[in-house]
N, C-alpha and C positions, 0 to 999 in steps of 0.2 A: 880791440877793446881790452881783451885779457892781458895783452902785453903792456898796455898803458896802465892797467890796474896793478899788475904785478910790480911794475917799476915804481909806481907811486907808493904801494904798500911797503915795499922794502925800504924806501926812503923814510916813510913816516911811522913805521911800526914802533920803533923805540920811543920816539917823541910821544906818540899816542898812548902807549902803555904807561909812560911816565906821567902824562897828564891825568889819565884815569886813576892811577894809583894815588896821585895827590888829591884828586877830587874825593876819592873814597876816604882818605885819611882826614880830610877837612870836613867831611859830611857830618851833620849833627846826628846824634844817636836817637833822636826822637824822644828825649826825656820828658818833654811836655805833653806827650801823647798818653791817653788813658789806656792802661793795659786791660781795663774791664770792657772796653768798647772798640776792640780791634775787629774789623770786618773778617768774618770767617772765610769768605770766598771773595777774591778780587779777580775780576776779568779785565783784560787789557787789549784794546785794539791798537796794535803797534804800527802807527801810521807816520809817514814822513821820511822814510829812508831815501827815496828818490829825490825829494825836494832838498833834503839836507845835502846830498851829493851835488846836485845841480847848482846850489848856491855857492859851492866851492870849486866849480869847474871840473868836477869829477864824474866818472861814469856812475850810473845808478847802482851798479853792483858794489861800489865802494860804500854806499849807504847801507846796503843790506849786510855787508860784512861788519860794519861798525855797529849796526843794530844788534847783531849777534852778541857783541860784547855787553850791550845793555841788558840783554836777557840774563846774563850771568849776574850783573850788578843788581838788578831788581829782584831776582830770585833770592839772593842773599839778604837783601833788605826786607823782603816779605817774611823770610824765615826768622830773621832776628826779631821782628815785631810780633810774631806769633800768628801770622796768617796761616790758615790750614790748607787752603786750596788757592792756587794761582793758575788761571787759565789764560793762555796767550794765543791770540788770533794770528797764526803764522802764515796761513795760505788758504784762501777761500776758493770755493768751486768756480767763482767768476775770474779768479786770477789767471786761469789758463788762457785768457784772451791776451795776455801780455806777450811781448816779443819772446821768441823761442830762446834766444841766448840768455835773456834775463831769467826765464823760468828754469833753464838748466842750471844756472848759478844758484838760484834759491834752493833748488832741490838738493844741491850738494851741502848746503849749510847744516842741516840736521846731522849729517854724517861727520862733518868737521867739528861742530859744537860738541857732540857727544863723545867723539874720540878724545877731545881735549878735557872735557869736564865730567865725564861719567864717573870716574873714580872718586872725584871730590863730592859729587852728588851722593854717591853711595856712602862715603864717610860721614856726610852730614845727614844721613837718614832720610833723604828726599826720595819720594816715589814718583817715577815718571809715568805718565799716561798719554795716550793719544785719543783725540776725539775727532773723527772724520771718516771719510770713505777711503778704503785702501786702494780701490780700483784707480788706475791711471798713475799712481805713484810709482816712480822708478824703483827697481828692485833694491838698488843700493840705499835709497832713502828709507824704504820700508824696513829693510833688514836692520839698519842702524837704530831706528826707533824701536822696533820689536825687541832687539837685544837689550836696549835700555829699559824697556818695560819689564822684560823678563828678569833682568839682574836686580831691579829695584822693587820687585813685586812685594817682598816681605818687609820693606821699609815702612816705618810708622810715623814719619815726620811730615813735612810739607809735601802736598801733592802738586807736582808740576805738570799741568795738563796742556798739551799742545793741540790746538785746533788746526788740523792740517788736512787740506782738501775738504774743508767744512763749509756747509751752507745751511742756514737755519730753515729756510723754506723747504729745502730738500728733506731735512730730517723730520719736519712736521708732516709732510706728505707721506713719508715712509711710515710714520707712526699711525697716521689715519688708515693707510693700507693694511697694516697689521690688524687693527681693530675691525676693519671691514672683512678681512678674511676670517677672523674669529666669528663674527656675526653671521657670515654666509654659511659657516659650518654648524651653526646653532650652538656654538660654545659661549656666546655672549649676547645678552639682550641689548640692542642698540639704545633703548631708552634708559638703560642703567649705566651707560658709559659716563665716567666721571673725569674730572681734571686729572686725578691721580692716574687713571688708566691711560690717558693720553700722554702724560708726562713719563710714564714707565716705558714708553716706546721711543723716547728721545735718546740721543747718544750720550747725554749727560745724566741719565737716569740714576746713576749711583753717586751723583754729586749734589750737594745743596745748591739752590739757586744763588747766583752771585749777589752779594750785599752791595758791592761797589763796582761800577764800570768806569774805567779810565780810558780816554781816547786822546792820543797825542796829535800834534800837528795842526790843530785848529779846525778840523772838520767836525760838523755837528750832526752826525748821522750814525746809524748803527751798522750799515753796510752788510745786512743779512747775517748778523751775528747774534745768536742766542735770543731770538725775538720772543719766544715763549718764556724763557727763563728770566729775562730782564724786566718782567712786568712791574715789579716793585723794588727794583734795584735803585740805588742812588747813582747819579751820573756826575762825572767830573771831567771837564774838557780843558786842555791846555794847548797853547800855540807852539809849545816846545816840540821839536821833531824827535822821533824816537831815539836816534843815535846819541842825542845830547840830553836825554832824560836821565836825571840823577836820583840818588837816594833822597836828596833834599826835596826834589819834586814829588817823589813818592810819599814822603812824610807830609808834604803839603796837602796832597789828596786825602790821606788818612785823617789829617787834622780837620779838613773841611767836612769829611764824612761824620766825624765825631761831634760837629756842631749841629748837625741836622737831627730833626725828630722824625723818625720813621713811623708813619701812621697806618700804612697798608689799607688806605681807603677809609679809615675811621677818623675820629676827632682827635 
C-alpha cells in the first residue's frame, strides 16, 4: 500500500499543489461576511478522507494526506476571518479500532504537518494546543505536538487546538471522578456542584464553548466529540469530503451561522 501511495503521490504532487494554489487564489475573501458576528470558536469534525480516496481508486492513506493540506487551508481561512479558536477532531479514542497500517500512517501526520508548517504558524502568531489523552500516542507523534505547543505557547493569535486521542464520554467520566474524589475527601459538598465545576474538569476547560460545529462528508452525528461543550453550538453539515473542503465552503458555513439567531433556550 505504501509503495502504491508513494508512487501516486510523486505523480500527483505537482498537479495537486497547483490545483490547490489556484483554488486559494480564486477563493472569495468573505467580503459579504459581518466582521461583528464571526464565531469566536469553530470546531470541525474532519470527516470523509477515506471516502474521498475510495472514490478515486486510491488507498485511504491518500485521503488522510490530502486532508492534512486542508488543515493548513482552513487554518489560514479562520485566521483571516478573525476566528479566535479552531478545534479540529484529528483522532478519536474509538479510531484505534481501525487497521493498524492506517493508524500508523495517521500517527505520522502530525509530525509531517508540523515539520512543514510550524515555522509559518509561529510567524502568523498561531498558538498550537492539544486536547486529548497522551497515553497510547507514539513517542514521535507526542514529541512533535509537544514541541509545537512549547514553541507557540507565547503566541497570542489564533489558537489551533488538535483533538488527538480524544473522546467526550471519556473526558466527562474523568471530570466526574475528579469531583467524586474531592467530595470523598470532604473538600466539596456534592449538593453544591455546579455546571462550572463539572466543566472545569474537562480537557477544554481553558477554551470557550464552540459557537459553530462543522462536519464534512454528509454524516449527521457528533461521534463522541465535545458532547458537553456543544450544548448550544450551531451545527453546519456538508456533503463535501474533508480533502476537498475549501475556503469558500468555510465561508458558506460562517455565512449560515451569521443568518441564525442564537437564543440559548430563550425566546
